[in-house]
DOSERO-989879 format. One line per 5 residues: number of its first residue (from 1); for each residue z, y, x of N, C-alpha, C, O. Coordinates in steps of 0.1 Angstrom, whole numbers. Layout:
REM residues N
NUM> Z Y X Z Y X Z Y X Z Y X | ...
This chain:
REM residues 271
1> 61 258 -174 53 249 -184 62 246 -195 74 243 -194 | 57 245 -207 64 241 -219 65 225 -219 57 219 -211 | 73 220 -227 74 205 -228 61 199 -233 57 188 -228 | 54 206 -242 42 201 -246 31 201 -235 24 191 -234 | 31 211 -227 22 211 -216 25 200 -206 16 193 -201
6> 38 197 -204 42 186 -196 37 173 -201 33 165 -193 | 37 171 -214 32 158 -219 18 157 -216 13 146 -214 | 10 168 -217 -4 167 -215 -7 162 -201 -15 154 -198 | 1 168 -191 -1 165 -177 3 150 -174 -2 143 -166 | 13 146 -182 18 132 -180 8 122 -184 5 112 -177
11> 1 125 -195 -8 115 -201 -22 115 -194 -28 105 -194 | -26 126 -190 -40 128 -187 -46 119 -177 -56 113 -179 | -40 117 -165 -47 109 -155 -42 94 -154 -47 87 -145 | -33 89 -162 -27 76 -160 -38 65 -160 -37 56 -152 | -48 67 -168 -58 56 -169 -68 57 -158 -77 49 -158
16> -66 66 -148 -76 68 -138 -75 57 -128 -83 56 -118 | -66 48 -129 -63 37 -119 -73 26 -120 -73 18 -111 | -80 24 -131 -87 12 -133 -97 8 -122 -100 -4 -121 | -101 17 -114 -111 14 -104 -105 12 -90 -113 11 -81 | -92 13 -89 -87 12 -76 -86 -2 -70 -84 -4 -59
21> -89 -12 -79 -86 -25 -76 -98 -35 -76 -97 -47 -74 | -110 -30 -78 -122 -38 -78 -126 -41 -64 -124 -33 -54 | -133 -52 -62 -137 -56 -48 -145 -46 -41 -153 -38 -47 | -144 -45 -28 -148 -36 -19 -163 -32 -22 -168 -24 -15 | -216 30 27 -207 23 26 -201 35 27 -194 38 17
26> -202 40 31 -193 50 36 -192 62 26 -202 64 19 | -181 69 26 -180 80 17 -189 92 21 -192 94 33 | -194 99 11 -202 111 13 -215 108 21 -219 117 28 | -220 96 19 -233 93 25 -244 99 17 -244 98 5 | -254 105 24 -266 109 17 -276 98 17 -281 95 28
31> -279 93 5 -288 81 4 -303 86 4 -307 90 -7 | -309 85 15 -324 88 16 -331 75 10 -331 65 17 | -336 76 -2 -339 64 -9 -354 61 -8 -363 70 -10 | -357 48 -6 -371 43 -7 -371 31 -17 -365 21 -14 | -377 34 -29 -376 24 -39 -387 13 -37 -399 17 -35
36> -384 0 -38 -394 -10 -36 -390 -22 -45 -380 -21 -52 | -399 -32 -45 -397 -44 -54 -384 -51 -49 -383 -54 -37 | -376 -55 -58 -364 -62 -55 -367 -76 -51 -374 -83 -58 | -362 -81 -39 -364 -95 -35 -358 -105 -44 -363 -117 -44 | -347 -102 -51 -339 -111 -59 -338 -107 -73 -340 -95 -76
41> -336 -116 -82 -333 -113 -96 -319 -109 -98 -310 -110 -89 | -316 -104 -110 -302 -99 -113 -293 -111 -112 -282 -110 -106 | -296 -123 -117 -287 -134 -117 -285 -139 -103 -274 -143 -99 | -295 -139 -94 -294 -143 -80 -284 -133 -73 -276 -137 -65 | -286 -120 -76 -277 -110 -69 -263 -112 -73 -254 -113 -64
46> -260 -114 -86 -247 -116 -90 -240 -128 -85 -229 -128 -81 | -248 -139 -85 -243 -152 -80 -239 -150 -65 -228 -155 -61 | -247 -144 -57 -244 -142 -43 -232 -133 -41 -224 -135 -32 | -232 -122 -49 -221 -113 -48 -207 -120 -51 -198 -118 -44 | -207 -128 -62 -195 -134 -66 -190 -144 -55 -179 -145 -51
51> -200 -152 -49 -197 -161 -39 -192 -155 -26 -182 -159 -21 | -198 -144 -22 -194 -137 -10 -181 -129 -12 -173 -129 -3 | -179 -124 -24 -166 -117 -26 -154 -127 -25 -144 -124 -20 | -156 -139 -31 -146 -150 -30 -143 -154 -16 -132 -156 -12 | -154 -155 -8 -152 -159 6 -144 -148 14 -136 -151 22
56> -148 -135 11 -140 -125 18 -126 -124 13 -117 -122 21 | -124 -126 0 -110 -126 -5 -101 -137 1 -90 -135 4 | -107 -148 4 -100 -159 10 -97 -157 25 -87 -161 30 | -107 -150 31 -105 -147 46 -96 -136 49 -90 -135 60 | -94 -126 39 -86 -114 41 -72 -118 38 -67 -116 27
61> -65 -122 48 -51 -126 46 -42 -114 45 -32 -114 37 | -44 -103 52 -36 -91 52 -43 -79 58 -52 -81 66 | -39 -67 54 -43 -55 61 -34 -44 57 -25 -45 49 | -35 -33 64 -27 -21 61 -35 -9 63 -46 -9 70 | -31 2 58 -39 15 59 -31 26 53 -19 25 48
66> -36 38 55 -30 50 49 -39 56 38 -51 55 39 | -32 61 28 -40 67 17 -34 81 14 -22 84 16 | -43 90 11 -39 104 7 -44 106 -7 -55 106 -10 | -34 107 -16 -36 109 -30 -35 124 -33 -25 130 -29 | -45 130 -39 -44 144 -43 -49 146 -57 -59 141 -61
71> -40 153 -65 -44 155 -79 -43 170 -82 -33 177 -79 | -54 175 -87 -55 190 -91 -57 190 -107 -66 184 -112 | -49 198 -113 -50 199 -128 -52 214 -131 -45 223 -126 | -62 217 -139 -65 231 -144 -66 231 -159 -74 224 -165 | -57 239 -165 -57 240 -180 -49 252 -184 -51 263 -180
76> -39 249 -192 -30 260 -196 -23 266 -184 -19 277 -184 | -21 258 -174 -16 262 -161 -23 254 -151 -29 243 -154 | -22 258 -138 -28 250 -127 -17 244 -118 -8 252 -114 | -18 232 -116 -9 225 -107 -16 215 -98 -27 211 -102 | -10 212 -87 -15 201 -78 -4 194 -72 8 199 -71
81> -7 182 -67 3 174 -60 -4 165 -50 -16 161 -52 | 3 161 -39 -3 153 -29 8 142 -24 19 146 -22 | 3 130 -23 11 120 -17 4 114 -5 -8 111 -6 | 10 112 6 5 104 17 13 91 18 25 91 19 | 6 80 17 12 67 15 7 57 25 -5 56 27
86> 17 49 31 13 37 39 13 25 30 23 23 22 | 3 17 31 1 6 22 -1 -7 31 -8 -7 41 | 6 -18 27 4 -31 33 0 -41 22 6 -41 11 | -9 -50 25 -13 -60 16 -12 -74 22 -15 -76 34 | -8 -84 15 -7 -98 19 -12 -106 8 -8 -105 -3
91> -22 -115 11 -28 -123 1 -18 -133 -5 -9 -138 2 | -18 -135 -18 -28 -131 -28 -24 -118 -36 -33 -112 -41 | -11 -115 -37 -8 -105 -47 4 -96 -42 11 -91 -51 | 6 -95 -29 17 -87 -25 12 -73 -19 4 -73 -10 | 16 -63 -25 13 -49 -21 26 -41 -19 34 -41 -29
96> 27 -35 -8 39 -26 -6 34 -12 -2 25 -10 5 | 41 -2 -8 38 12 -6 50 19 0 61 17 -5 | 47 27 10 58 35 16 53 50 16 43 53 22 | 60 58 9 56 72 8 60 79 21 72 81 24 | 50 84 28 53 91 41 56 106 38 65 111 45
101> 49 112 29 51 126 26 47 129 12 38 122 7 | 53 139 6 49 144 -8 50 159 -9 59 164 -3 | 41 165 -16 42 179 -18 36 183 -31 28 175 -37 | 38 195 -36 33 200 -48 42 197 -60 54 195 -59 | 35 197 -72 42 195 -84 50 182 -85 45 172 -83
106> 63 183 -87 72 171 -88 68 163 -101 69 151 -101 | 64 170 -111 60 163 -124 48 155 -121 48 143 -125 | 37 160 -114 25 152 -111 28 141 -101 23 130 -102 | 37 144 -92 41 134 -82 47 122 -89 43 110 -88 | 58 124 -97 65 114 -103 59 107 -115 60 95 -117
111> 53 115 -123 47 110 -136 33 105 -135 28 98 -144 | 26 108 -124 12 104 -123 9 97 -110 6 85 -111 | 11 103 -99 7 97 -86 15 84 -83 9 74 -79 | 28 85 -85 36 73 -82 34 62 -92 35 50 -89 | 29 66 -104 26 56 -114 13 49 -111 10 37 -115
116> 4 56 -103 -8 49 -98 -4 37 -89 -11 27 -90 | 6 39 -81 10 28 -72 15 16 -81 12 5 -78 | 23 19 -91 28 9 -100 17 1 -107 17 -11 -108 | 7 9 -111 -4 3 -118 -12 -6 -109 -18 -16 -113 | -13 -2 -96 -21 -10 -87 -14 -24 -85 -20 -34 -83
121> -1 -23 -84 7 -36 -83 4 -45 -96 2 -57 -94 | 4 -38 -107 1 -46 -119 -12 -53 -119 -14 -64 -123 | -22 -45 -113 -36 -51 -112 -37 -62 -103 -47 -69 -103 | -27 -65 -94 -28 -76 -84 -23 -89 -90 -25 -99 -84 | -17 -88 -102 -13 -101 -109 -25 -110 -111 -36 -105 -114
126> -22 -123 -110 -33 -133 -111 -41 -131 -124 -53 -132 -123 | -34 -129 -135 -42 -128 -148 -50 -116 -148 -61 -116 -153 | -45 -104 -143 -53 -92 -143 -65 -93 -133 -76 -89 -136 | -63 -100 -122 -74 -102 -112 -85 -110 -119 -97 -107 -117 | -81 -120 -126 -91 -129 -133 -98 -121 -144 -111 -123 -145
131> -92 -113 -151 -98 -105 -162 -106 -93 -158 -114 -88 -166 | -104 -89 -145 -112 -77 -141 -121 -80 -129 -127 -70 -124 | -122 -92 -125 -131 -95 -114 -145 -91 -117 -150 -93 -128 | -153 -87 -107 -166 -82 -109 -175 -95 -109 -180 -99 -98 | -177 -100 -121 -185 -112 -122 -190 -114 -136 -186 -106 -145
136> -198 -124 -139 -205 -126 -152 -195 -129 -163 -198 -128 -175 | -183 -134 -160 -173 -136 -171 -168 -124 -177 -164 -123 -189 | -168 -113 -170 -162 -100 -174 -173 -89 -177 -170 -80 -184 | -185 -91 -171 -195 -81 -172 -209 -86 -175 -212 -98 -172 | -217 -78 -181 -231 -81 -182 -238 -72 -172 -236 -60 -171
141> -248 -78 -164 -254 -71 -153 -269 -70 -156 -276 -79 -162 | -275 -58 -153 -289 -56 -154 -294 -49 -142 -289 -38 -138 | -304 -55 -135 -310 -49 -123 -318 -36 -127 -327 -37 -135 | -314 -25 -121 -321 -12 -124 -332 -10 -114 -343 -7 -118 | -329 -11 -101 -339 -9 -91 -334 -14 -78 -322 -18 -77
146> -342 -13 -68 -339 -17 -54 -342 -6 -45 -354 -1 -46 | -333 -2 -36 -336 9 -27 -334 5 -13 -325 -3 -10 | -341 11 -4 -339 10 11 -334 23 17 -340 33 14 | -324 22 25 -319 34 32 -318 30 47 -309 23 51 | -328 34 54 -328 30 68 -331 15 69 -340 10 63
151> -322 8 76 -323 -7 77 -316 -14 66 -317 -27 65 | -309 -7 57 -302 -14 46 -309 -13 33 -316 -3 30 | -307 -24 25 -313 -24 12 -301 -25 2 -291 -31 4 | -303 -18 -10 -292 -18 -20 -298 -22 -33 -308 -16 -38 | -292 -31 -40 -295 -35 -54 -287 -26 -63 -274 -26 -61
156> -293 -19 -72 -285 -10 -81 -285 -18 -95 -295 -20 -101 | -273 -21 -99 -271 -29 -111 -263 -20 -121 -254 -13 -118 | -268 -21 -134 -260 -15 -145 -250 -26 -149 -254 -37 -152 | -237 -22 -151 -227 -31 -155 -221 -27 -168 -217 -15 -170 | -220 -36 -177 -214 -34 -190 -203 -44 -192 -205 -56 -192
161> -191 -39 -195 -179 -49 -197 -181 -56 -210 -186 -51 -220 | -177 -69 -209 -178 -77 -221 -166 -75 -231 -167 -79 -243 | -156 -68 -227 -145 -65 -236 -138 -53 -230 -140 -49 -218 | -129 -47 -238 -122 -35 -234 -109 -38 -226 -101 -46 -231 | -108 -32 -215 -96 -34 -207 -95 -21 -198 -105 -16 -193
166> -82 -16 -196 -81 -4 -189 -85 -4 -175 -87 6 -168 | -86 -16 -169 -91 -18 -155 -105 -21 -154 -110 -22 -143 | -113 -23 -165 -127 -26 -164 -135 -13 -164 -129 -2 -167 | -148 -14 -161 -156 -3 -157 -170 -4 -163 -175 -15 -165 | -175 8 -167 -189 8 -173 -197 18 -164 -193 30 -162
171> -208 13 -159 -217 23 -151 -226 15 -142 -233 6 -146 | -227 19 -129 -236 13 -120 -229 10 -107 -219 16 -103 | -233 -1 -101 -228 -5 -88 -240 -6 -78 -251 -10 -82 | -238 -3 -65 -247 -5 -55 -243 -17 -46 -232 -17 -40 | -251 -28 -46 -248 -40 -39 -256 -40 -26 -268 -40 -27
176> -249 -41 -15 -256 -41 -2 -263 -55 0 -257 -65 -3 | -275 -54 4 -284 -66 4 -282 -76 14 -288 -87 13 | -273 -74 24 -271 -84 34 -258 -91 32 -257 -104 32 | -247 -84 29 -234 -90 27 -231 -92 12 -222 -99 8 | -240 -86 3 -238 -87 -11 -224 -82 -15 -217 -89 -23
181> -220 -71 -10 -207 -65 -13 -210 -52 -20 -221 -45 -18 | -201 -48 -29 -202 -35 -36 -200 -24 -26 -189 -23 -20 | -210 -15 -25 -209 -4 -15 -206 9 -22 -202 19 -16 | -208 10 -35 -207 22 -43 -205 19 -57 -212 10 -62 | -198 27 -64 -196 26 -79 -196 39 -85 -190 49 -80
186> -203 41 -97 -203 53 -104 -203 49 -119 -210 41 -124 | -194 56 -126 -193 53 -141 -180 58 -147 -176 69 -144 | -175 51 -157 -163 55 -164 -156 43 -169 -161 32 -169 | -143 44 -173 -135 33 -178 -142 27 -191 -148 34 -199 | -140 14 -192 -145 7 -204 -137 11 -216 -142 11 -228
191> -125 15 -214 -116 19 -225 -110 33 -222 -104 35 -211 | -111 42 -231 -105 56 -229 -90 55 -226 -83 50 -235 | -86 59 -215 -71 57 -211 -62 65 -220 -50 61 -221 | -66 75 -227 -57 83 -235 -65 91 -245 -76 95 -243 | -58 94 -257 -64 103 -267 -67 117 -261 -76 124 -265
196> -59 121 -251 -60 134 -245 -72 136 -237 -76 147 -234 | -78 125 -233 -90 126 -224 -103 123 -232 -103 114 -241 | -114 130 -229 -126 127 -236 -137 123 -226 -148 118 -230 | -135 124 -213 -145 120 -203 -138 117 -190 -130 125 -185 | -140 105 -184 -135 102 -171 -147 97 -162 -152 86 -164
201> -151 105 -152 -162 102 -144 -157 97 -130 -149 104 -124 | -161 85 -126 -155 79 -114 -166 77 -104 -177 73 -107 | -163 79 -91 -172 77 -80 -164 71 -69 -155 78 -64 | -167 59 -65 -160 52 -54 -170 48 -43 -181 43 -47 | -167 50 -31 -175 45 -20 -167 35 -11 -155 37 -10
206> -174 26 -4 -168 16 4 -174 15 18 -186 20 19 | -167 10 27 -172 9 41 -169 -5 46 -159 -11 43 | -178 -10 55 -176 -23 61 -166 -21 73 -169 -14 82 | -155 -28 72 -145 -28 83 -144 -42 89 -139 -51 82 | -150 -44 100 -151 -57 106 -160 -65 97 -172 -62 96
211> -155 -76 91 -162 -84 82 -160 -81 67 -164 -89 58 | -152 -71 65 -147 -69 51 -151 -55 46 -154 -46 54 | -153 -53 33 -156 -41 27 -144 -35 19 -138 -42 11 | -140 -23 23 -128 -17 18 -131 -3 13 -140 3 18 | -124 2 3 -127 16 -2 -124 27 9 -114 25 16
216> -132 37 8 -130 48 17 -127 61 9 -120 70 14 | -132 62 -3 -130 74 -11 -131 71 -26 -140 64 -30 | -122 77 -34 -123 76 -48 -121 89 -54 -111 96 -52 | -130 93 -63 -129 106 -70 -131 103 -85 -140 97 -89 | -121 109 -92 -122 107 -107 -120 121 -113 -110 128 -112
221> -130 126 -120 -130 138 -128 -127 135 -142 -133 127 -149 | -117 142 -148 -113 140 -162 -114 152 -169 -108 163 -165 | -120 152 -181 -121 163 -190 -111 160 -201 -111 149 -207 | -102 170 -204 -91 168 -214 -95 176 -226 -100 187 -226 | -91 170 -238 -94 176 -250 -85 189 -251 -73 188 -249
226> -92 200 -254 -85 213 -256 -80 220 -243 -82 232 -242 | -74 213 -234 -65 220 -225 -70 220 -210 -62 225 -202 | -81 214 -206 -86 216 -193 -92 204 -186 -98 195 -193 | -90 202 -173 -96 191 -165 -87 188 -153 -78 196 -149 | -90 177 -147 -82 173 -135 -92 166 -126 -102 160 -130
231> -89 166 -113 -96 159 -103 -86 151 -94 -78 157 -88 | -88 138 -95 -80 129 -86 -88 124 -74 -99 119 -76 | -83 126 -62 -90 122 -50 -81 113 -42 -70 116 -40 | -87 102 -38 -79 92 -29 -88 90 -17 -99 85 -18 | -82 93 -5 -89 91 7 -82 79 14 -70 79 16
236> -89 69 18 -84 57 25 -88 58 40 -99 60 43 | -78 56 48 -81 57 63 -71 48 71 -62 42 65 | -73 48 84 -65 41 93 -63 26 90 -52 21 91 | -74 20 86 -73 6 83 -70 -2 96 -75 0 106 | -61 -12 94 -58 -22 105 -59 -36 98 -52 -39 89
241> -67 -45 104 -69 -58 98 -67 -68 109 -75 -70 118 | -56 -76 108 -54 -87 118 -64 -97 115 -65 -103 104 | -72 -101 126 -83 -111 124 -84 -119 136 -88 -114 147 | -81 -132 135 -81 -141 147 -74 -135 159 -78 -137 170 | -62 -129 156 -54 -124 167 -58 -111 172 -51 -106 181
246> -69 -105 167 -73 -92 172 -71 -82 161 -75 -84 149 | -66 -70 164 -64 -60 154 -76 -51 154 -79 -44 164 | -82 -50 143 -94 -41 142 -89 -28 135 -83 -28 124 | -91 -17 142 -86 -4 138 -99 5 136 -107 6 145 | -100 12 124 -112 20 122 -110 35 123 -119 42 122
251> -98 39 125 -95 53 126 -84 55 136 -75 47 137 | -84 67 142 -73 70 152 -65 82 148 -55 85 155 | -68 88 136 -61 100 132 -48 95 125 -49 90 114 | -37 97 131 -24 94 125 -20 79 127 -28 71 133 | -8 76 124 -3 63 126 6 59 114 13 68 108
256> 7 46 111 16 42 101 29 36 106 38 32 99 | 30 36 120 42 30 125 54 38 121 55 50 123 | 64 31 115 75 38 110 71 44 96 59 47 94 | 81 46 87 77 51 74 88 60 69 96 55 61 | 89 72 74 100 81 69 98 85 54 87 83 49
261> 108 90 48 107 94 34 111 83 25 117 73 28 | 108 85 12 111 75 1 104 62 3 92 62 4 | 111 51 3 105 38 4 102 33 -10 111 30 -18 | 89 32 -13 85 28 -27 79 14 -25 67 13 -24 | 87 4 -25 82 -10 -23 79 -16 -37 88 -18 -45
266> 67 -19 -39 62 -24 -52 55 -37 -49 43 -38 -49 | 62 -48 -47 56 -61 -43 56 -70 -56 66 -73 -62 | 44 -74 -59 43 -83 -71 50 -96 -69 55 -101 -79 | 52 -101 -57 59 -113 -55 73 -112 -57 81 -122 -58 | 78 -99 -58 93 -97 -59 96 -93 -74 108 -92 -77
271> 86 -92 -82 88 -88 -96 91 -100 -105 93 -98 -117
């Protein structure tokens, strides 16, 4: 790769992080949809969503899980990189990442994927959380439709950011009608993350883990001016949530006990 090509790969996906930090079903669900009259108005849905999100945020003292970051770039050359990361969270703003394994392009690993971890720590700062919270201070909401999938109902809302911020989002959210949690998001960043990108399509799905909604899959497709495209995929698994002295575990594939490899501790409370 030439140095110019390296710069393209460096810049292209950095802004893809803006959706990693929004409040919390399942990935790859086929939604058999039955459209009906919405029981609530847009304002009522948003009010309940904000209230329940705050309740869950206060109740979620800590959790941990495993993430698999995979980035594929196709353009003047094709490259890919993968990181497997153990993550721990402690309320309100401490996140620590431990890289369990890494493979593929060192450029993409160091200049893109590891910077995603740094950006996530940035997004946990109190000011950033306030400016990017999914609520009426940061977004305008419009009820699009109401759908039923089996026993579950979903309110689909169009969300428009009130101002430009690299962590804000423009598109649609699916709000689950019992817990009033975001179960799915589709859209694009409110602010183009780089001149080199002309389109960033984001698709995130969430799952209920115990009493909490946490991400299960994040896909971001990026179209780059002149030189190609990239696909960033993040798979979230092996969640463990200490709750009233009981550990809730949602997956049995793999373990986070011990963390060999490079220790990438990025704790906002230590910065």
